[in-house]
SENUDO-742573 format. One line per 3 residues: number of its first residue (from 1); their letters; for each residue x, y, z of N, C-alpha, C. Coordinates in steps of 0.001 Angstrom, whole numbers. Example, Ala and Ser with C-alpha at 12.3 -4.5 7.8 and 13.67 -1.06 7.14 Angstrom:
! residues 2
1	AS	13190:-5690:7800:12300:-4500:7800:13200:-3300:7800  12850:-2250:7080:13670:-1060:7140:12900:30:7870
***
This chain:
! residues 310
1	MEK	8400:383:21201:7460:-520:21457:7709:-1736:22239  7096:-1887:23254:7300:-2751:24571:7155:-4149:23601  7633:-5249:24080:7853:-6483:23331:6608:-6984:24129
4	DAK	5882:-7087:24974:5025:-7576:25833:3808:-6869:25426  3619:-5562:24370:2374:-4827:24587:1730:-5333:23063  162:-5189:23608:-726:-5607:22631:-1034:-4715:21467
7	IYI	-442:-5236:20193:-579:-4875:18754:-1591:-5089:17960  -2449:-4473:17591:-3541:-4359:16526:-3254:-4260:15144  -3113:-5058:14441:-2900:-4951:12712:-3969:-5091:11998
10	AGH	-4587:-3746:11765:-6027:-3752:10744:-5862:-4455:9456  -6335:-5007:9184:-5787:-5569:7750:-5067:-6453:7590  -4641:-7499:8589:-3459:-8481:8689:-3372:-9317:7760
13	RGM	-4540:-9870:7044:-4433:-10742:6115:-3775:-10032:4707  -3977:-8685:4426:-3758:-8150:3224:-2126:-7838:3175  -1531:-7640:1994:-134:-7739:1926:478:-6873:2471
16	VGS	-160:-5580:2810:825:-4845:3523:585:-5192:5304  -655:-5562:5297:-827:-6054:6744:-144:-7183:7464  -163:-8374:6114:770:-9567:6542:2335:-9557:6866
19	AMH	2701:-8526:5713:4173:-7987:6158:4471:-7398:7536  3829:-6719:7606:3820:-6044:9108:3997:-7004:10362  2820:-8083:9938:2828:-9049:10967:4349:-9708:10895
22	RRL	4538:-10259:9927:6054:-10930:9759:7078:-10285:10464  7281:-8942:9910:8334:-8229:10711:8321:-8048:12351  6613:-7628:12642:7095:-7840:14121:7456:-8952:14725
25	QQA	6731:-10257:13975:7066:-11442:14762:8800:-11677:14705  9418:-11391:13365:10909:-11367:13438:11773:-10551:14560  11077:-9477:15025:11453:-8521:15888:11145:-8896:17935
28	GFT	10413:-10294:17449:9936:-10821:18558:8971:-10223:19641  7723:-9586:18740:6547:-9211:19369:5546:-10651:19173  4648:-10917:20100:3539:-12067:20197:2269:-11776:20550
31	NFV	2269:-10418:21381:1183:-10254:21707:234:-9362:20648  -409:-10047:19702:-1227:-9451:18624:-2630:-9903:18982  -3270:-8890:18896:-4779:-9191:18285:-5272:-8463:16836
34	LRT	-5955:-9805:16379:-6217:-9782:14954:-7770:-10224:14869  -8315:-9818:13618:-9548:-9938:13332:-9690:-9734:11857  -10419:-10777:11022:-10773:-10796:9597:-11669:-9815:9554
37	SKE	-12213:-9556:8277:-13321:-8537:7851:-14369:-9251:8458  -14444:-10794:8421:-16029:-10872:8608:-15844:-11219:10137  -14704:-11281:10720:-15339:-11120:12331:-15322:-9653:12615
40	LDL	-14742:-8616:12202:-14921:-7338:12277:-14972:-6569:10932  -16107:-5988:11104:-16861:-4989:9994:-15802:-3866:10411  -14959:-3175:9628:-14116:-2120:10077:-15068:-953:10080
43	RNQ	-16209:-1033:8882:-16833:214:8535:-18072:256:9269  -18399:-535:10330:-19440:-195:11630:-18521:255:12767  -19360:1611:12706:-18746:2168:14485:-18982:1517:15657
46	QAV	-19991:855:15458:-20464:372:16773:-19399:-793:17189  -19268:-1786:16073:-18355:-3044:15984:-17226:-2697:16443  -16524:-1410:16059:-15118:-972:16117:-15033:-367:17702
49	TDF	-15828:359:18001:-16259:595:19420:-16166:-293:20417  -16787:-1313:20259:-16871:-2862:21241:-15367:-3107:21295  -14566:-3511:19984:-13633:-4045:19622:-12567:-3221:20579
52	FEK	-12282:-1733:20307:-11285:-1308:21117:-11683:-1499:22456  -12625:-1085:23159:-13081:-991:24526:-12847:-2691:25446  -13015:-3525:24229:-12360:-4697:24570:-11007:-5219:25121
55	EKP	-10646:-4872:24081:-9294:-5434:23844:-8143:-4512:23959  -7991:-3268:23981:-7507:-1900:24431:-5919:-2370:23959  -5658:-2160:22374:-4745:-2423:22137:-3864:-1449:22497
58	VYV	-2555:-1536:22586:-1640:-250:23008:-575:355:21562  -512:-350:20587:-123:-260:19317:-1201:-540:18179  -1196:457:17238:-2161:173:16074:-1671:282:14957
61	FLA	-1674:-650:13998:-1307:-507:12357:-2388:-249:11790  -2566:453:11027:-3934:933:10397:-3543:266:8791  -3718:-755:8442:-3200:-1282:7008:-4379:-1837:6211
64	AAK	-5644:-1475:7447:-7111:-2324:6402:-7324:-942:5403  -7736:-1257:4547:-8301:-594:2951:-8846:-985:2208  -9938:-420:1319:-10375:-994:40:-9687:-443:-1173
67	VGG	-8837:-1812:-1302:-7941:-1554:-2623:-8168:-1963:-4006  -7607:-1259:-4764:-7762:-2138:-6150:-7070:-1204:-7105  -6810:-1320:-8653:-6023:-973:-9430:-6985:171:-10340
70	IVA	-6472:675:-11593:-6840:1472:-12084:-8578:1606:-12158  -8807:531:-12742:-10197:-102:-13243:-10773:-68:-12125  -10733:-566:-10792:-11502:-745:-9602:-11586:390:-9107
73	NNI	-10517:1239:-8926:-10621:2683:-8820:-11343:3840:-9215  -11358:3342:-10675:-12878:4295:-11606:-14080:3693:-11612  -14086:2590:-11350:-15731:1777:-11282:-16287:2167:-9938
76	YRA	-15581:2020:-8822:-16206:1845:-7716:-15815:2877:-6815  -16152:4212:-7431:-15705:5327:-7026:-16481:5481:-5400  -17760:5640:-5178:-18368:5814:-3995:-18129:4790:-3030
79	DFL	-17795:3774:-3497:-17157:2458:-2669:-16041:2586:-2080  -14942:3155:-2771:-13649:3286:-2461:-13422:4540:-1710  -14556:5742:-1549:-14544:6649:-866:-15256:6477:795
82	YDN	-16424:5947:794:-17147:5716:1372:-16663:4497:2552  -16136:3164:2240:-15707:2313:3030:-14226:2716:3527  -13434:3419:2789:-11900:3751:3324:-12338:5016:4444
85	LQI	-13231:5718:4061:-13627:6897:5304:-13860:6350:6665  -14752:5321:6459:-15509:4736:7396:-14567:3922:8370  -13550:3247:7888:-12522:2280:8271:-11449:3258:9124
88	QNN	-11120:3886:8324:-9815:4729:9060:-10605:5757:10406  -11731:6143:10054:-12611:7201:10734:-12573:6531:12360  -13302:5422:11917:-13794:4529:13137:-12334:3972:13916
91	IIY	-11594:3520:13077:-10000:3043:13914:-9445:4386:14548  -9269:5322:14230:-8300:6575:14501:-8844:7238:15757  -10146:7190:15734:-11230:7793:16542:-11039:6841:18091
94	QSY	-11276:5923:17261:-11340:4561:18878:-9799:4658:19577  -8982:4838:18647:-7202:5080:19030:-7160:5865:20426  -7570:7193:19657:-7930:8244:20444:-8816:8201:21715
97	KNG	-9880:7712:21986:-10766:7316:22833:-10163:6072:23779  -9643:5122:23513:-8957:4042:24066:-7385:4349:24514  -6798:5517:24292:-5467:5882:24664:-4538:5184:24173
100	VKK	-4744:4817:22906:-3436:4149:22264:-2395:4719:22182  -1168:4130:22565:-28:4863:22653:1077:5248:21355  713:4741:20191:1069:4764:19043:384:4241:18159
103	LMF	-21:5404:16811:-689:4631:15781:103:4883:14614  132:4290:13269:714:4126:12193:-615:4213:11187  -939:5122:10345:-1549:4765:9068:-1046:4826:7828
106	FGS	-1411:3736:7222:-927:3584:6086:-1426:4333:4656  -1241:5722:4214:-1754:6050:2844:-1169:5383:1871  -1083:6376:851:-752:5991:-877:-340:7400:-1202
109	SCI	543:6741:-2535:1220:7884:-3243:581:8499:-4101  -965:7983:-4281:-1881:8746:-4799:-2620:10055:-4389  -1761:10333:-3223:-2554:11377:-2628:-1910:12668:-2822
112	YPK	-843:12538:-4176:-137:13777:-4436:-774:13892:-6091  -767:15281:-6083:-1215:15741:-7517:-777:15248:-8882  -1691:15005:-10037:-1515:14233:-11126:-103:15088:-11687
115	AAP	-460:16647:-11579:1094:17240:-12438:1917:17449:-11028  2097:16779:-9857:3235:17041:-9087:4872:16786:-9647  5419:17797:-9632:6509:17712:-9679:7225:16362:-8977
118	QPM	8235:16010:-10109:8953:14783:-9462:10564:14515:-9321  10863:14107:-8455:10207:13191:-7527:9332:13995:-6403  8510:13175:-6132:6979:13710:-4890:7665:14110:-3684
121	KEE	7691:15106:-3495:8130:15510:-1871:6583:15443:-1090  7138:15210:218:5879:15110:1363:5289:16646:1041  5697:17646:1239:5407:19444:880:3962:19496:-462
124	FLL	4405:18470:-825:3344:18989:-2224:2076:18319:-2166  1828:17883:-1476:406:17895:-673:-764:18553:-968  -1711:18640:-1605:-2642:19911:-1554:-1999:21157:-2625
127	SGV	-1255:20348:-3323:-577:21343:-3840:-1534:21723:-5426  -2365:21075:-5700:-2751:20789:-7447:-4011:19647:-7434  -4320:19053:-8578:-5730:18429:-9009:-5141:17197:-9028
130	LEQ	-5998:16386:-8399:-5671:14862:-8229:-5766:14148:-9318  -5216:12724:-10005:-5726:11994:-10883:-7206:11846:-10688  -7838:11546:-11916:-8874:11748:-11946:-9876:10332:-11792
133	TNE	-8959:9335:-12056:-9211:7912:-11805:-9433:7479:-10801  -8434:7586:-9487:-8364:7129:-8334:-8629:8457:-7075  -9280:9363:-7610:-9458:10756:-7013:-10397:10118:-5448
136	PYA	-11232:9478:-5805:-11739:9166:-4156:-11091:8679:-3314  -10301:7374:-4077:-9184:6573:-3197:-8462:7960:-2694  -7709:8357:-3139:-6928:9537:-2790:-7288:10548:-1910
139	IAK	-8681:10836:-2100:-9465:11946:-898:-9643:11205:460  -9839:9813:483:-10053:9295:1484:-8586:8749:2431  -7542:8790:1323:-6224:8844:2430:-6044:10215:2974
142	IAG	-6278:11208:2164:-5593:12275:2587:-6555:12647:3802  -7718:12229:4000:-8518:12464:5148:-7940:12383:6160  -7411:10882:6069:-6716:9881:7188:-5540:10191:7679
145	IKL	-4731:11158:6922:-3325:11943:6866:-4007:13188:7955  -5041:13698:7583:-5258:14806:8397:-5942:14662:9443  -6631:13278:9681:-7030:13066:10839:-6230:12761:11946
148	CES	-5287:12004:11574:-3923:12115:12346:-3371:13132:12875  -2874:13814:11984:-2409:15336:12061:-3141:16110:13023  -4508:16011:13073:-5483:16801:13888:-5854:16464:14757
151	FRR	-5728:14788:15297:-5724:14567:16644:-4190:14331:17506  -3445:14429:16616:-2168:15081:16962:-2264:16646:17816  -2270:17315:16771:-2616:18906:17238:-3356:19213:18290
154	QYG	-4712:18907:18445:-5673:18655:19190:-5436:18070:20833  -5264:16904:20548:-5172:16052:21815:-3797:15398:21998  -2402:15619:21166:-1620:15230:21393:-1182:13802:21445
157	CNF	-2038:13298:20232:-1852:11765:19828:-637:11425:19041  -81:10221:19558:958:9740:18707:502:9337:17356  343:9697:16617:-125:9217:15312:408:9364:14209
160	ISV	1463:8591:13509:2053:8661:12218:1279:8408:10980  1789:8912:10037:1468:8271:8654:2663:8076:7583  2499:6973:7298:3559:6729:6133:2696:6641:4937
163	MPT	3267:6809:3675:2642:7175:2294:3903:6164:1379  3360:4901:1245:4045:4046:525:3792:4139:-990  5009:4056:-2059:4903:3911:-3206:4483:2606:-3657
166	NLY	4162:2362:-5153:3731:1441:-5395:4175:-367:-4667  3411:-996:-4199:3805:-2136:-3492:3611:-3717:-3963  4460:-4472:-3923:3942:-6008:-4551:4385:-6826:-3477
169	GPN	4139:-8376:-3904:4999:-9264:-2590:3912:-10114:-2517  4458:-11058:-1147:3366:-11976:-658:1822:-11609:-581  951:-12469:-1004:-254:-11763:-533:-1452:-10676:-1312
172	DNY	-341:-10566:-2584:-848:-9682:-3575:-2351:-9891:-3968  -3001:-9167:-4694:-4484:-9120:-5257:-4020:-9586:-7016  -4252:-10703:-7305:-3893:-10934:-8655:-5278:-11147:-9585
175	HPE	-6159:-10327:-9147:-7679:-10513:-9926:-7467:-9930:-11304  -7576:-10444:-12178:-7568:-10127:-13797:-7705:-8755:-14179  -8570:-8033:-13327:-9423:-6742:-13727:-8915:-5535:-12465
178	NSH	-9048:-6432:-11290:-9209:-5062:-10056:-7618:-5249:-9344  -6766:-5933:-9891:-5508:-5576:-9595:-4548:-4350:-9557  -3258:-4228:-8934:-2352:-3100:-9472:-1521:-4046:-10867
181	VLP	-646:-2884:-11265:-107:-3093:-12805:849:-4133:-12368  1984:-4713:-11426:2739:-5610:-11364:2182:-6977:-10986  1417:-7129:-10198:629:-8519:-10037:-346:-8627:-11500
184	SLI	-642:-8247:-12081:-1714:-7977:-13341:-269:-8856:-14379  758:-8023:-14235:1678:-8627:-15619:2030:-9929:-15212  2510:-10348:-13649:2771:-11620:-13387:1459:-12744:-13767
187	RKF	625:-12286:-13687:-868:-13150:-13915:-1108:-13817:-15389  -471:-12185:-16349:-917:-12213:-17625:397:-12924:-18561  1778:-12654:-17938:2453:-13689:-18551:2537:-14940:-17668
190	HEA	2139:-15414:-16795:1982:-16764:-16383:923:-17638:-17184  -456:-17119:-17413:-1299:-17444:-18313:-641:-17464:-19863  -132:-16446:-19943:668:-16746:-21774:1489:-17741:-21797
193	KAQ	2284:-18076:-20973:3189:-18901:-20871:2652:-20376:-20974  1549:-20434:-19937:1140:-21961:-19698:3:-22119:-20855  -411:-21437:-21404:-1092:-21303:-22777:-409:-21340:-23824
196	NNP	759:-20962:-24166:1411:-20898:-25119:1074:-19913:-26083  674:-18508:-25580:-283:-17728:-26292:835:-16757:-26839  1274:-16495:-28330:1984:-15442:-29043:2374:-14155:-28415
199	TVT	1335:-13330:-27602:1270:-11956:-27415:799:-11810:-25956  1260:-10967:-25704:436:-10546:-23823:279:-8958:-24385  -669:-8666:-23928:-1457:-7381:-24173:-1407:-6282:-22906
202	IWG	-718:-5189:-23114:-304:-4574:-21944:-1296:-3029:-22224  -1788:-2786:-21009:-2899:-1466:-21193:-1931:-326:-21315  -2219:306:-22205:-1698:1780:-22373:-718:1830:-23200
205	TGS	214:2993:-23303:1080:2594:-24117:2726:2369:-23743  2535:1693:-21955:4126:1438:-21644:4652:2600:-21282  4589:3860:-21570:5342:5056:-21039:5593:5480:-19760
208	PMR	4197:5151:-18914:4319:5819:-18050:5332:4945:-16659  6135:6098:-15912:7219:5866:-15235:6398:5111:-13676  6953:4158:-13008:6397:3654:-11860:7810:3311:-10767
211	EFL	7348:3369:-9713:8531:2917:-8734:7979:1886:-8193  8877:847:-7611:8011:-546:-7226:8744:-832:-5632  8023:-955:-4639:8671:-1430:-3426:8422:-2958:-3065
214	YAD	9051:-3897:-2627:8621:-4925:-2087:8057:-4998:-530  6796:-5487:-345:5926:-5315:669:6942:-5435:1789  8032:-6576:2223:8791:-6840:3110:9806:-5527:3411
217	DLA	10193:-5080:2516:10713:-3824:2655:10069:-2590:3326  8545:-2238:2827:7772:-1606:3270:7724:-1712:4772  7321:-3120:4964:7276:-3798:6340:8570:-2908:7058
220	DAC	9513:-3674:6767:10955:-3073:7708:11029:-1398:7778  10852:-906:6888:10840:800:6976:9712:1112:7862  8344:805:8093:7674:1112:9118:7898:567:10629
223	YHL	8508:-623:10552:9100:-1023:11843:10074:185:12646  10814:433:11367:12123:1636:11682:11569:2860:12331  10477:3347:11346:9420:4619:11867:9108:4177:12957
226	MMN	8407:3435:13227:7446:3181:14535:8379:3428:15592  9637:2836:15852:10597:2926:16741:11284:3920:16780  11485:4558:15715:12209:5749:15801:11879:7055:15636
229	YDE	10372:7123:14894:9693:8489:14176:8757:8781:15031  8513:10081:15289:7593:10767:16349:6726:11791:15829  7296:12279:14346:6732:13730:14136:5925:13428:13363
232	ELF	5191:14872:13219:3956:15316:12477:3983:14832:11324  4508:15051:10691:5095:15402:8783:4787:13577:8483  3961:13546:7841:3972:11848:7488:5218:11696:6343
235	VNV	5425:10257:6184:6660:10184:5470:6608:9224:4368  7490:9739:3337:7218:8902:2109:8375:7557:2229  7488:6287:1826:8498:5478:1741:8394:4817:464
238	GYG	9671:4889:-637:9923:4281:-1676:11083:3651:-1972  11214:3245:-3042:12760:2402:-3578:13442:3664:-3605  13073:4729:-4301:14145:5736:-4836:14443:5886:-6128
241	EDL	14025:4692:-7063:14272:4656:-8587:12598:4178:-9076  12778:4398:-10409:11541:4406:-11257:11820:3501:-12659  10816:2809:-12798:11274:2580:-14571:9882:2432:-15537
244	SIK	9760:2595:-17041:8735:2608:-17432:8202:1396:-17024  6595:1161:-17972:5741:160:-17765:6164:-588:-18651  6507:-369:-19677:7129:-1237:-20864:8668:-2294:-20336
247	DLA	9308:-1556:-19440:10645:-2164:-19142:10215:-2959:-17887  9166:-2601:-16954:8825:-3289:-15854:7831:-4671:-16646  7268:-4812:-17788:6591:-6013:-18420:7806:-6690:-18820
250	LLV	8794:-6408:-19526:10111:-6758:-20170:10683:-7742:-18724  10628:-6796:-17860:11385:-7638:-16557:10872:-8944:-16055  9036:-8673:-15862:8161:-9525:-15485:8256:-10763:-16691
253	KKV	8304:-10814:-17994:8669:-11660:-18742:9756:-12217:-18719  10879:-11970:-18358:12175:-12497:-17971:11964:-13322:-16923  11437:-12752:-15803:11393:-13858:-14746:10774:-14871:-14907
256	IGY	9531:-14725:-15691:8564:-16127:-15800:8998:-16914:-16976  9827:-16097:-17886:10729:-16797:-19001:9394:-16974:-20265  8716:-15861:-20215:7812:-15928:-21323:8555:-15456:-22882
259	EGE	8460:-16165:-23832:8942:-15859:-25013:8420:-15200:-26128  6684:-14839:-25817:6121:-13956:-26897:6545:-12512:-26871  5038:-12162:-27593:5753:-10476:-27833:4745:-9716:-26951
262	LVF	5036:-8498:-26906:4359:-7823:-26043:3262:-6747:-27347  2159:-6572:-26838:1150:-5643:-27524:627:-4538:-26627  636:-3600:-27039:275:-2376:-26117:-1252:-1801:-26708
265	DTT	-1866:-1860:-25910:-3376:-1705:-26158:-3684:-187:-25960  -3350:922:-26801:-3430:2379:-26642:-4744:2718:-26045  -5875:2047:-26149:-7276:2718:-26148:-7466:2601:-24617
268	RPD	-6428:2018:-24019:-6427:1892:-22406:-5877:2858:-21781  -6600:3590:-20404:-5780:4777:-20154:-4462:4488:-19489  -3513:5530:-19607:-2001:5297:-18724:-1969:5742:-17497
271	GTA	-3091:6393:-16989:-2910:7324:-15607:-1913:8431:-15660  -1764:8762:-14369:-330:9817:-14386:869:9297:-14806  1543:10281:-15881:2474:9861:-16427:3875:9320:-15854
274	RKL	4311:10094:-14351:5257:9502:-13429:4667:9606:-12062  5123:8668:-11316:5063:8765:-9929:6197:7990:-9541  6849:8989:-8842:8268:8517:-7762:8334:9342:-6993
277	MDS	8399:8446:-5768:8351:9189:-4268:9954:9698:-4080  9773:10829:-3320:10984:11453:-2943:11165:10892:-1204  11758:9797:-1396:11928:9355:-221:13305:9658:929
280	THL	13606:10816:650:14909:11786:1278:14829:11612:2682  13701:12038:2731:13104:12149:4612:13627:10799:5241  13029:9652:4780:13124:8567:5502:14655:7798:5301
283	FAT	15389:7956:4027:16588:7725:3689:17221:8261:5101  17152:9460:5400:18056:10501:6176:17794:9723:7742  17051:9036:7942:16876:8282:8969:17704:7031:9378
286	GWK	18098:6807:7906:19055:5419:8322:18508:4057:7645  17691:4285:6865:16544:3139:6438:16936:3232:4966  16930:2049:4458:17095:1795:3024:16505:540:2537
289	PKV	16055:629:1399:15202:-957:973:16424:-1979:703  16041:-3293:628:16954:-4298:720:16678:-5150:-636  15555:-5374:-1350:15445:-6157:-2286:15370:-5392:-3614
292	SLE	16113:-5668:-4687:15931:-5254:-5644:14641:-5726:-6430  14202:-4897:-7751:13062:-5164:-8213:13131:-6517:-8660  14213:-7209:-9413:14106:-8289:-9927:13931:-9422:-9053
295	AGI	14909:-9292:-7967:14713:-10174:-6802:13290:-10320:-6338  12689:-8940:-6254:11188:-9034:-5426:10190:-9878:-6471  10467:-9205:-7578:9448:-9961:-8847:9697:-11745:-8831
298	KLA	10658:-12362:-8354:11168:-13615:-8441:10415:-14371:-7111  10474:-13519:-6149:9987:-13922:-4807:8444:-13819:-5026  7836:-12508:-5745:6255:-12524:-5833:5870:-13559:-6737
301	YDD	6616:-13736:-7464:6153:-15119:-8526:5947:-16360:-8017  7532:-16655:-6929:6787:-17684:-6116:6095:-18193:-5462  5743:-16947:-4767:4171:-16669:-3826:2662:-16684:-4678
304	FLN	3222:-16443:-5845:1916:-16691:-6918:1586:-17843:-7301  2839:-18806:-7168:2496:-19943:-8066:2300:-21046:-6867  2779:-20697:-5702:2366:-21255:-4205:939:-21435:-3980
307	KHI	157:-19971:-3882:-1120:-19422:-3226:-2172:-19318:-4571  -1834:-18892:-5918:-2744:-18765:-6454:-2489:-19200:-7938  -1831:-20491:-8096:-1793:-21098:-9377:-2999:-21635:-9752
310	L	-3247:-21125:-11236:-4616:-21074:-11648:-4992:-22713:-12418
***
């Protein structure tokens, strides 16, 4: 990417988009075109068409999406499918129509089958049934991958896709019901400590295994790929190690300094038993994560205290 080229980051105020913005700024890029969701409704085809025809971005990072945790995914199934299809269809199509030089689409690890072998390799896509609780979101993300792949095959567009593992970090969502597991735990332990509660309730059995990557590590990996990767195959972006939800909770408890006990609500769903990305393909390009999970949780908690203190 040329340092003076115009770059559009869709979703620049979210956790992924803001991390990508920070990484590009660190690398010396300054020519950004940015719009909030109030300024530009990405579900609106005409609005997106007008935006691209006016601004003519050279590079596009498609990080905008309707996202949420296991509860939100299961309740707002139609919204997650419709909104995400609209957003990505409009941006990818207009990137093609307006001659965007390169586009990066951000997917999700939930694209893989519920019973996929572990760790999950890129070739496992569409090899089995999806996890039911987030199937609509996963289907939208799979459609985005295939749309990028198809524009590449039919029209020669340099559109690439990345599949991040579970993310956390600055500008995360700490909503008590609609957040992902790690930010949810940060909020729970913070509130329990502040209120001197004797216990913190963790949803499920605590046995599912999950992998977590700090958002700025994701952005660094994506910058590396944007500069060096031009292949059709989408790329897993993970940390390379996982741990149980129970061990994650114990780590968050340690970082926050909460001294009470954990209680597991087994009436709540666990979701997929294990989700570990095989990031061999990415690591082979020379990139590796830099932020350890404990260090990342400390940084995330500092961000929570600065921006989301209750």
